[in-house]
C-alpha positions as CSV (number, residue, x, y, z in Angstrom):
1,M,0.1,0.1,0.1
2,Q,1.0,3.2,-1.2
3,P,2.1,5.6,1.8
4,R,-0.1,8.5,2.4
5,A,2.2,11.0,1.7
6,D,3.2,10.0,-1.9
7,I,-1.3,9.6,-2.4
8,N,-1.7,13.5,-0.9
9,Q,1.4,14.2,-3.7
10,R,0.0,13.1,-6.5
11,I,-3.3,14.1,-6.0
12,A,-1.5,17.8,-4.9
13,R,0.1,17.7,-8.6
14,I,-3.1,16.8,-10.4
15,S,-4.6,20.2,-8.5
16,A,-1.4,22.3,-9.2
17,H,-2.5,21.5,-13.3
18,L,-6.6,22.7,-13.1
19,C,-5.9,25.5,-10.3
20,P,-1.9,27.2,-10.0
21,S,-3.0,29.9,-8.3
22,S,-4.1,28.9,-5.4
23,N,-2.6,29.1,-2.2
24,S,-4.5,26.3,-0.4
25,Q,-2.9,23.0,-0.3
26,M,-3.9,19.7,-0.5
27,E,-3.0,18.6,3.3
28,G,0.0,16.6,4.0
29,S,1.7,17.4,0.3
30,S,4.8,18.3,-0.3
31,G,3.7,21.8,-1.5
32,L,4.5,21.6,-5.3
33,G,4.0,24.7,-6.5
34,M,3.4,25.6,-10.8
35,A,7.0,25.2,-11.8
36,N,7.4,21.5,-10.5
37,C,4.1,20.3,-12.2
38,R,4.9,18.4,-15.9
39,A,2.8,15.6,-15.9
40,K,5.3,12.8,-17.0
41,G,5.9,12.0,-20.6
42,G,5.4,15.6,-21.8
43,S,7.1,16.3,-24.9
44,P,9.5,19.4,-25.2
45,G,7.6,22.4,-26.9
46,F,6.6,25.9,-26.5
47,K,4.7,27.4,-23.7
48,V,1.7,29.1,-25.1
49,A,-1.9,31.0,-23.4
50,I,-4.6,31.5,-25.0
51,L,-7.1,34.9,-23.9
52,G,-10.6,34.5,-23.7
53,A,-9.9,30.5,-23.9
54,A,-13.6,30.2,-22.2
55,G,-15.6,31.6,-25.4
56,G,-17.1,30.3,-28.3
57,I,-13.3,30.4,-30.6
58,G,-11.6,30.4,-27.4
59,Q,-12.7,27.0,-26.3
60,P,-12.7,24.7,-29.4
61,L,-9.0,26.8,-30.3
62,A,-7.9,25.0,-27.3
63,L,-9.2,21.7,-27.4
64,L,-7.0,22.2,-30.9
65,M,-3.9,23.7,-29.0
66,K,-3.9,21.2,-26.9
67,M,-3.0,18.4,-29.3
68,N,-0.5,20.7,-30.8
69,P,2.5,18.5,-30.3
70,L,5.3,22.0,-30.2
71,V,2.9,22.7,-27.2
72,S,4.4,21.7,-23.9
73,V,2.4,24.5,-21.6
74,L,-0.9,25.7,-22.0
75,H,-2.4,28.4,-20.9
76,L,-6.1,29.1,-20.7
77,Y,-7.4,32.4,-19.9
78,D,-10.4,34.1,-19.4
79,V,-12.9,36.1,-16.6
80,V,-15.6,33.4,-16.4
81,N,-15.7,29.3,-16.7
82,T,-12.0,28.9,-17.2
83,P,-11.8,26.2,-14.4
84,G,-14.5,23.8,-16.6
85,V,-13.0,24.6,-19.5
86,T,-9.8,23.7,-17.9
87,A,-10.8,20.3,-16.3
88,D,-12.4,19.5,-19.5
89,I,-9.3,19.7,-22.3
90,S,-6.9,18.9,-19.4
91,H,-8.7,15.1,-19.1
92,M,-7.3,14.6,-23.2
93,D,-3.7,12.4,-23.5
94,T,-1.4,14.6,-25.0
95,G,1.9,15.9,-23.9
96,A,0.8,19.7,-23.5
97,V,-0.1,20.5,-20.0
98,V,-3.1,22.7,-19.0
99,R,-3.3,25.1,-16.4
100,G,-7.0,27.7,-15.8
101,F,-6.5,31.3,-15.0
102,L,-9.8,32.8,-13.8
103,G,-10.3,37.0,-13.5
104,P,-7.9,39.9,-14.0
105,Q,-5.7,39.3,-11.0
106,Q,-4.8,35.8,-12.4
107,L,-3.6,37.0,-15.7
108,E,-0.2,37.6,-14.4
109,N,0.4,34.3,-13.6
110,A,-1.5,33.1,-17.2
111,L,1.0,34.8,-18.8
112,T,4.2,34.8,-17.6
113,G,7.2,33.0,-19.6
114,M,5.0,32.4,-22.6
115,D,6.4,31.6,-25.9
116,L,2.6,32.7,-27.8
117,V,0.1,34.2,-26.4
118,V,-3.5,34.1,-28.8
119,I,-6.0,36.3,-28.1
120,P,-9.5,35.5,-29.4
121,A,-11.3,37.2,-26.4
122,G,-14.6,39.6,-26.8
123,V,-17.8,39.7,-27.7
124,P,-18.9,37.7,-30.6
125,R,-20.8,39.5,-33.6
126,K,-24.3,39.5,-33.8
127,P,-27.1,40.0,-36.6
128,G,-27.3,42.6,-38.2
129,M,-23.5,43.9,-36.1
130,T,-20.5,45.2,-38.7
131,R,-16.7,44.4,-36.8
132,D,-16.6,48.4,-35.6
133,D,-19.9,47.6,-33.7
134,L,-17.3,45.6,-31.8
135,F,-15.0,48.1,-30.8
136,N,-16.2,49.7,-27.6
137,I,-16.2,46.8,-25.9
138,N,-13.8,44.8,-27.6
139,A,-10.9,47.8,-27.9
140,G,-10.8,48.2,-24.3
141,I,-10.1,44.4,-23.9
142,V,-7.9,44.4,-26.5
143,K,-5.7,47.0,-24.3
144,T,-6.0,45.1,-21.1
145,L,-4.6,42.1,-22.1
146,C,-1.4,43.3,-24.4
147,E,-0.7,46.1,-20.7
148,G,-0.7,42.3,-19.0
149,I,1.6,41.1,-21.9
150,A,4.0,44.2,-22.5
151,K,4.8,43.3,-18.5
152,C,4.8,39.1,-18.4
153,C,5.6,38.0,-21.6
154,P,7.1,41.3,-23.9
155,K,9.0,38.8,-26.0
156,A,6.5,36.7,-27.1
157,I,4.8,36.5,-30.8
158,V,0.8,37.8,-30.1
159,N,-1.7,36.7,-32.0
160,V,-5.0,39.0,-32.2
161,I,-8.1,37.5,-33.5
162,S,-10.2,39.8,-31.2
163,N,-12.1,41.7,-33.4
164,P,-12.3,44.5,-34.9
165,V,-8.9,43.5,-36.5
166,N,-8.3,46.1,-38.4
167,S,-7.5,48.2,-34.9
168,T,-6.9,46.1,-32.7
169,V,-3.6,45.3,-33.7
170,P,-2.8,48.8,-33.7
171,I,-4.3,49.9,-30.5
172,A,-2.2,46.5,-29.0
173,A,1.1,48.3,-30.5
174,E,0.3,51.4,-29.1
175,V,0.0,49.4,-26.0
176,F,3.5,48.5,-26.7
177,K,4.8,51.5,-27.5
178,R,3.4,52.9,-24.8
179,A,5.5,50.3,-22.6
180,G,8.3,50.3,-24.3
181,T,8.2,46.5,-25.7
182,Y,7.0,46.9,-28.5
183,D,8.8,44.5,-31.7
184,P,6.6,44.9,-34.9
185,K,7.8,40.8,-35.9
186,R,6.2,39.9,-32.8
187,L,2.8,41.5,-33.9
188,L,0.7,39.4,-35.7
189,G,-2.9,40.1,-36.5
190,V,-4.5,36.8,-37.5
191,T,-5.8,37.0,-41.1
192,K,-5.9,33.4,-41.9
193,L,-9.8,32.5,-41.7
194,D,-9.7,34.5,-45.2
195,V,-7.3,32.3,-46.9
196,V,-9.1,29.2,-45.2
197,R,-12.6,30.4,-46.6
198,A,-10.7,31.6,-49.7
199,N,-9.5,28.2,-50.0
200,T,-12.3,26.4,-50.0
201,F,-14.7,28.8,-52.4
202,V,-12.3,28.7,-54.8
203,A,-12.0,25.0,-54.7
204,E,-15.8,24.3,-54.7
205,V,-15.6,26.3,-58.4
206,L,-12.5,24.8,-59.6
207,G,-13.6,21.1,-58.6
208,L,-10.1,20.5,-56.7
209,D,-9.5,19.6,-53.3
210,P,-9.2,22.5,-51.2
211,R,-6.1,21.3,-49.3
212,E,-4.8,22.0,-52.5
213,V,-5.7,25.6,-53.2
214,D,-3.7,28.5,-52.0
215,V,-5.4,31.8,-52.5
216,P,-3.2,35.0,-51.2
217,V,-5.7,37.3,-49.2
218,V,-4.0,40.5,-48.4
219,G,-5.3,44.2,-47.1
220,G,-6.9,43.6,-43.7
221,H,-10.0,41.4,-41.8
222,A,-13.2,42.7,-42.8
223,G,-15.4,43.5,-45.8
224,V,-13.8,45.4,-48.7
225,T,-10.7,45.5,-46.9
226,I,-10.0,41.2,-47.4
227,L,-8.7,41.2,-51.0
228,P,-8.4,38.0,-52.2
229,L,-5.7,37.8,-54.7
230,L,-7.7,35.6,-57.2
231,S,-5.0,36.2,-60.6
232,Q,-2.6,34.6,-58.0
233,V,-4.2,31.6,-57.1
234,K,-2.3,28.2,-56.9
235,P,-2.2,25.8,-58.7
236,P,-2.8,28.2,-62.1
237,C,-6.6,28.9,-63.3
238,S,-9.1,30.9,-65.8
239,L,-11.2,32.3,-63.6
240,S,-14.2,34.3,-65.2
241,P,-15.1,38.3,-64.3
242,E,-18.5,36.7,-62.9
243,E,-16.7,33.9,-61.2
244,T,-14.1,36.1,-59.7
245,E,-17.1,38.4,-58.1
246,Y,-19.1,36.2,-56.7
247,L,-15.8,34.4,-54.9
248,T,-14.8,38.3,-53.5
249,S,-18.5,39.5,-52.5
250,R,-18.3,35.4,-50.7
251,I,-14.9,36.0,-49.0
252,Q,-15.3,39.1,-47.7
253,N,-18.4,38.2,-46.3
254,G,-18.0,35.2,-45.0
255,G,-17.8,35.8,-41.5
256,T,-21.7,37.7,-42.1
257,E,-23.1,34.0,-43.9
258,V,-22.0,32.8,-40.4
259,V,-23.7,35.0,-38.5
260,E,-27.0,34.8,-41.0
261,A,-27.0,31.0,-41.1
262,K,-26.8,30.7,-37.1
263,A,-29.6,33.9,-36.7
264,G,-28.2,35.1,-33.4
265,A,-26.5,31.8,-31.7
266,G,-23.2,33.1,-32.7
267,S,-20.3,33.8,-35.5
268,A,-17.8,32.0,-36.7
269,T,-15.8,30.3,-33.9
270,L,-15.4,26.6,-35.1
271,S,-13.6,27.9,-38.5
272,M,-12.1,30.5,-36.7
273,A,-10.6,27.7,-33.9
274,Y,-9.1,26.2,-36.8
275,A,-8.1,28.7,-38.9
276,A,-6.4,30.3,-35.3
277,V,-4.5,27.1,-34.9
278,K,-2.9,26.8,-38.3
279,F,-1.8,30.4,-37.6
280,A,-0.6,29.9,-34.3
281,D,1.3,26.2,-35.1
282,A,3.0,28.3,-38.4
283,C,4.3,30.7,-35.5
284,L,4.9,27.8,-34.0
285,R,7.3,26.0,-36.8
286,G,8.6,29.7,-37.8
287,L,10.1,29.8,-33.6
288,R,10.9,25.9,-33.8
289,G,13.8,27.4,-36.8
290,D,11.8,25.5,-39.8
291,A,12.1,27.2,-43.0
292,G,9.8,27.9,-45.6
293,V,7.0,29.1,-43.3
294,V,5.2,31.5,-45.1
295,E,1.2,33.0,-44.1
296,C,-0.9,35.9,-44.8
297,A,-1.0,38.2,-41.9
298,Y,-2.1,42.1,-40.7
299,V,1.2,43.4,-39.3
300,S,3.2,46.2,-39.4
301,S,4.3,47.1,-43.3
302,Q,5.4,49.2,-45.8
303,V,4.0,47.0,-47.9
304,T,1.6,50.7,-49.2
305,E,1.7,53.9,-47.6
306,L,-0.5,52.1,-44.5
307,P,1.3,51.2,-41.1
308,F,-0.6,47.6,-41.0
309,F,-1.3,45.6,-44.4
310,A,-1.5,42.1,-44.0
311,T,0.2,40.3,-47.2
312,K,2.1,37.3,-47.4
313,V,5.2,36.7,-44.6
314,L,7.8,34.6,-43.7
315,L,7.9,33.3,-40.1
316,G,10.8,32.6,-37.9
317,R,12.1,32.7,-34.7
318,N,11.4,36.2,-33.7
319,G,8.4,36.3,-35.4
320,V,7.9,38.1,-39.3
321,E,11.6,37.4,-40.8
322,E,10.2,39.0,-44.2
323,I,6.8,40.5,-45.6
324,Y,6.1,39.9,-49.4
325,S,4.8,42.5,-51.8
326,L,1.6,42.3,-53.6
327,G,2.9,41.2,-56.7
328,P,1.7,41.2,-60.2
329,L,-2.9,42.8,-59.3
330,N,-4.7,42.8,-62.4
331,E,-7.0,46.0,-63.2
332,Y,-9.9,44.4,-60.7
333,E,-7.5,43.7,-58.0
334,R,-6.6,46.8,-58.2
335,A,-9.9,48.5,-57.9
336,G,-10.2,46.2,-54.5
337,L,-6.7,46.9,-53.6
338,N,-7.8,51.1,-53.5
339,K,-11.2,50.1,-52.1
340,A,-9.3,48.1,-49.6
341,K,-7.1,50.8,-48.3
342,E,-9.6,53.7,-48.1
343,E,-11.4,51.7,-45.4
344,L,-8.3,50.0,-43.9
345,A,-6.8,53.9,-42.6
346,A,-9.8,54.8,-41.1
347,S,-9.9,50.9,-39.1
348,I,-6.3,51.9,-38.1
349,Q,-6.9,55.1,-37.0
350,K,-9.2,54.9,-35.4
351,G,-7.3,51.8,-33.2
352,V,-4.2,54.4,-32.7
353,T,-6.8,57.5,-31.1
354,F,-8.5,54.8,-29.0
355,I,-5.3,54.5,-27.4
356,R,-3.9,58.3,-27.6
357,K,-6.6,60.0,-26.8
């Protein structure tokens, strides 16, 4: 029969996974701290935090990140319901150790030592809402979370999902500038869902497997700022003007399509989580030193006259290693680019003004 002390130690270890910031200890335990709490057999990897982990995007995102073999520690933070999500996901038999953090008082613990921080926090879109309608609520949330990042893990790669991304990324940049920690290479707005949708919709039209299609999507992450470069689709194809118009419109309005289909029950949470995990995995592969990791992302850029713009970027150990140009555009895409830049400029300024006011 095992000694009582050994049993208590094992119970304390499990408890520390789920409630690492709790000051209470099991009677007779060895007082295991969070730093000592590691699952046997857990493979070495990166430490990832999800801020907003109990939400519609956060929960499937956490599930999929727990499955990623590059993740060794997964921190789940939210202002509600984190203990339940943490307990649920912690039962999965993958290598990543899961720890939950609840409320602003535990934000710093959630962020300390992280390599990658993914931010899906905020309120979702509802029928009739634009991404700008979300601004007043989500802008404040992103500001608070980024202040925590600047203090606790200023060298982390930051993936911003919270909408409106066209404004929340500039907000994050301004927070980091104010804190003296801003590194434009490490701040990325996640536009991967636009690429995922574009690949899917183009594949449907062409009768191909979506996994074989690659559509560059540039600009921003809302409405007309989403500009799929259908002239640069791989494999090369010839689309009629009608097909180009149909595909561009559907890609730009993909989020609205889901919001309306859910009829008030939510927004694009599952496909967004899928896209976010694909993008986060690319960031982790870049951090690992893998060669040729290229994704579209909304970043600090000089590709246009705007301070932020989404294009293809090369990811590496320091985040964004190289930003690629737009390449050749046809007449339809040049007209779309002008529309995108006009709206994007206003969204960027809105974010900057929110911090500087």
